[in-house]
C-alpha positions in Angstrom: 15.5 -14.8 4.6 16.0 -11.4 4.5 12.9 -9.0 4.9 11.6 -7.2 1.9 9.2 -4.4 1.5 7.9 -2.4 -1.5 5.7 0.8 -1.3 3.3 1.7 -3.9 1.7 5.0 -5.0 -1.8 5.4 -6.4 -4.2 8.0 -6.8 -7.8 7.1 -7.2 -8.5 10.4 -9.1 -5.5 9.8 -11.5 -5.8 6.9 -14.2 -2.4 6.2 -14.0 -1.1 2.8 -13.2 0.3 2.3 -9.6 3.9 2.7 -9.3 6.9 1.8 -7.2 7.9 4.3 -4.9 10.2 2.5 -2.4 11.7 -1.0 -2.3 14.4 -2.4 -0.2 15.4 -5.4 1.9 16.6 -5.6 5.5 17.1 -2.3 7.3 15.6 -0.5 4.3 12.6 -2.8 4.2 12.2 -2.3 8.2 12.5 1.6 7.7 9.9 1.4 4.9 7.3 -0.3 6.9 8.1 2.1 10.1 7.4 5.1 8.1 4.0 3.6 6.8 3.3 2.8 10.3 4.1 6.3 11.4 1.9 7.8 8.6 -0.9 5.6 8.9 -0.3 3.9 5.6 -2.1 0.5 5.2 0.5 -2.4 5.3 -0.3 -5.8 3.4 1.7 -8.8 3.8 2.0 -10.7 0.6 5.4 -12.5 0.1 4.4 -13.6 -3.2 3.4 -9.9 -4.4 6.5 -8.4 -3.0 8.7 -11.1 -4.8 7.4 -9.9 -8.0 7.4 -5.9 -7.1 10.8 -6.1 -5.6 12.4 -7.0 -9.0 11.2 -3.6 -10.4 12.9 -0.2 -10.0 11.6 2.7 -8.0 9.5 4.9 -10.3 8.3 1.9 -12.3 4.6 1.3 -13.1 3.3 -2.3 -11.8 3.3 -5.3 -14.4 0.2 -6.6 -15.7 0.9 -10.1 -13.9 0.4 -7.9 -10.4 -2.6 -6.0 -11.3 -5.0 -8.4 -9.6 -3.2 -8.5 -6.4 -2.8 -4.8 -6.1 -6.5 -4.3 -7.1 -7.2 -6.3 -4.2 -5.1 -4.6 -1.8 -6.2 -1.2 -2.9 -10.0 -2.6 -2.4 -9.0 -3.3 0.9 -7.6 0.0 1.7 -10.7 1.8 0.3 -13.1 -0.2 2.4 -11.0 0.6 5.5 -10.7 4.3 4.6 -14.5 4.5 3.9 -15.2 2.8 7.5 -12.9 5.1 9.1 -14.3 8.4 7.7 -17.8 7.1 8.5 -16.7 6.7 12.1 -15.1 10.1 12.1 -18.3 11.8 10.7 -20.5 9.6 13.3 -18.2 10.9 16.2 -18.6 14.3 15.1 -22.1 14.2 14.7 -22.2 12.7 18.2 -23.7 9.6 17.0 -22.2 6.6 19.2 
Protein backbone atom coordinates (compact mmCIF):
# COMPACT_ATOMS: atom_id res chain seq x y z
CA UNK A 1 0.00 0.00 0.00
CA UNK A 2 1.35 3.40 -0.99
CA UNK A 3 1.99 5.95 1.76
CA UNK A 4 -0.31 9.01 1.78
CA UNK A 5 -0.02 12.39 3.50
CA UNK A 6 -2.25 15.44 3.72
CA UNK A 7 -1.32 18.83 5.20
CA UNK A 8 -3.88 21.21 6.67
CA UNK A 9 -3.74 24.92 7.39
CA UNK A 10 -5.72 26.42 10.22
CA UNK A 11 -5.40 29.82 11.84
CA UNK A 12 -7.06 29.93 15.29
CA UNK A 13 -7.49 33.70 14.89
CA UNK A 14 -9.38 33.23 11.62
CA UNK A 15 -12.83 31.63 11.71
CA UNK A 16 -12.28 30.00 8.31
CA UNK A 17 -12.54 26.21 8.05
CA UNK A 18 -9.19 24.37 7.85
CA UNK A 19 -8.04 23.83 4.27
CA UNK A 20 -5.92 21.28 2.45
CA UNK A 21 -2.53 22.82 1.67
CA UNK A 22 -0.72 19.72 0.38
CA UNK A 23 -1.62 16.17 -0.51
CA UNK A 24 0.30 13.34 -2.03
CA UNK A 25 1.22 9.67 -2.27
CA UNK A 26 4.51 7.83 -2.25
CA UNK A 27 7.51 10.14 -2.71
CA UNK A 28 5.32 13.25 -2.46
CA UNK A 29 3.84 11.99 0.83
CA UNK A 30 7.33 11.38 2.20
CA UNK A 31 8.36 14.89 1.13
CA UNK A 32 5.32 16.40 2.89
CA UNK A 33 6.26 14.53 6.07
CA UNK A 34 9.94 15.49 5.82
CA UNK A 35 9.00 19.16 5.47
CA UNK A 36 6.64 18.92 8.44
CA UNK A 37 9.28 17.31 10.66
CA UNK A 38 11.96 19.78 9.52
CA UNK A 39 9.70 22.69 10.44
CA UNK A 40 8.49 21.26 13.78
CA UNK A 41 4.95 20.87 12.45
CA UNK A 42 2.96 18.35 14.43
CA UNK A 43 2.13 15.17 12.52
CA UNK A 44 -0.67 12.80 13.37
CA UNK A 45 -1.13 9.36 11.84
CA UNK A 46 -4.79 8.68 11.07
CA UNK A 47 -5.31 6.38 8.06
CA UNK A 48 -9.08 6.86 7.95
CA UNK A 49 -8.84 10.64 8.01
CA UNK A 50 -6.10 10.75 5.37
CA UNK A 51 -8.28 8.55 3.14
CA UNK A 52 -11.09 11.11 3.33
CA UNK A 53 -8.87 14.18 2.99
CA UNK A 54 -6.68 12.77 0.20
CA UNK A 55 -9.71 12.75 -2.12
CA UNK A 56 -9.93 16.56 -1.92
CA UNK A 57 -8.16 19.13 -4.04
CA UNK A 58 -5.45 21.35 -2.56
CA UNK A 59 -7.17 24.52 -1.38
CA UNK A 60 -10.42 22.73 -0.49
CA UNK A 61 -12.01 23.18 2.91
CA UNK A 62 -12.32 20.04 4.99
CA UNK A 63 -15.73 18.33 4.72
CA UNK A 64 -18.19 18.22 7.60
CA UNK A 65 -17.58 14.47 7.98
CA UNK A 66 -13.97 15.21 8.98
CA UNK A 67 -14.68 18.06 11.44
CA UNK A 68 -14.62 15.93 14.60
CA UNK A 69 -11.35 14.22 13.72
CA UNK A 70 -9.67 17.48 12.70
CA UNK A 71 -10.94 19.21 15.86
CA UNK A 72 -9.39 16.43 17.95
CA UNK A 73 -6.06 16.85 16.16
CA UNK A 74 -6.12 20.64 16.57
CA UNK A 75 -6.93 20.22 20.27
CA UNK A 76 -3.91 17.94 20.65
CA UNK A 77 -1.68 20.44 18.84
CA UNK A 78 -2.90 23.37 20.98
CA UNK A 79 -2.24 21.44 24.21
CA UNK A 80 1.26 20.56 23.00
CA UNK A 81 2.00 24.16 21.98
CA UNK A 82 0.76 25.45 25.34
CA UNK A 83 3.02 23.01 27.23
CA UNK A 84 5.99 23.97 25.05
CA UNK A 85 5.33 27.70 25.52
CA UNK A 86 5.03 27.27 29.30
CA UNK A 87 8.22 25.20 29.37
CA UNK A 88 10.08 27.86 27.38
CA UNK A 89 8.79 30.65 29.63
CA UNK A 90 9.81 28.67 32.73
CA UNK A 91 13.29 28.10 31.32
CA UNK A 92 13.67 31.79 30.49
CA UNK A 93 12.59 32.71 34.02
CA UNK A 94 15.12 30.29 35.49
CA UNK A 95 12.46 27.97 36.92
CA UNK A 96 13.52 24.30 36.72
